[in-house]
C-alpha positions in Angstrom: 17.3 -11.2 5.4 19.4 -11.3 2.0 17.8 -11.1 -1.7 18.7 -14.1 -3.4 17.6 -12.6 -7.2 16.7 -8.4 -8.5 13.5 -7.4 -7.8 11.8 -4.1 -7.9 10.3 -2.4 -4.7 8.6 0.6 -2.8 10.1 0.6 0.5 8.3 3.1 3.3 8.7 6.3 2.9 9.3 6.2 -0.6 7.2 6.8 -3.8 9.6 5.0 -6.4 10.4 1.6 -6.9 13.7 0.3 -6.0 15.4 -2.2 -7.5 17.0 -5.0 -4.5 20.0 -7.1 -6.1 21.3 -10.4 -5.0 23.1 -9.6 -1.9 21.6 -6.6 -0.3 19.2 -6.5 2.7 15.7 -7.0 2.4 14.2 -3.9 4.3 11.0 -6.2 6.7 8.2 -4.2 5.1 9.3 -5.6 1.9 9.6 -9.5 2.7 6.2 -10.1 2.0 6.9 -8.8 -2.0 10.4 -10.1 -2.0 8.8 -14.1 -0.6 5.8 -13.2 -3.4 8.9 -13.5 -6.0 10.9 -16.2 -3.9 13.7 -13.9 -3.5 15.0 -14.2 -0.6 17.9 -16.5 1.4 16.2 -19.6 2.3 12.2 -19.2 1.8 10.4 -21.6 0.2 8.6 -18.8 -1.8 5.0 -18.3 -0.2 3.3 -15.1 0.7 3.4 -16.3 4.6 6.1 -14.4 6.0 6.1 -15.9 9.5 5.9 -19.3 9.0 2.6 -20.4 10.8 0.0 -21.0 8.2 -1.8 -18.5 8.0 -1.4 -15.3 6.0 -1.7 -11.7 7.9 -3.4 -9.0 6.2 -0.2 -7.3 5.3 0.5 -10.1 3.5 -2.0 -10.7 1.3 -2.2 -6.7 0.7 2.0 -7.5 -0.1 1.0 -10.5 -2.4 -1.9 -8.9 -4.3 0.3 -6.1 -4.7 2.7 -8.4 -6.7 0.8 -9.6 -8.4 -0.8 -5.8 -9.9 -4.4 -7.0 -8.5 -6.0 -4.1 -7.1 -7.9 -3.9 -4.4 -9.9 -2.2 -1.5 -7.5 -0.8 1.4 -9.9 -1.2 4.1 -11.2 -4.2 2.9 -11.3 -7.0 5.5 -9.2 -10.0 5.4 -12.1 -12.5 3.9 -11.9 -10.0 1.0 -8.5 -9.7 0.2 -8.2 -13.6 0.3 -11.2 -14.4 -2.0 -8.8 -11.9 -4.4 -6.1 -13.7 -4.1 -5.3 -16.4 -6.6 -4.6 -20.0 -5.5 -1.8 -20.8 -7.5 
């Protein structure tokens, strides 16, 4: 998917953030983060990457990371969902 506005993220295998600009291709592992920032072409802005109405653990973790919320990487889905603000 294409990026529609700038956002910073750390792609797999990297240790420093990369700034993605409009028109850049968004790596699949960063799509949830780009959705959080409403930065994907044709996206509705929610963290639900596949649109099934249910967040996956990676989607929840990406949304928490994007919001700057610390979490235990081994936490269960219910515990991660409890940390996610309902906005």
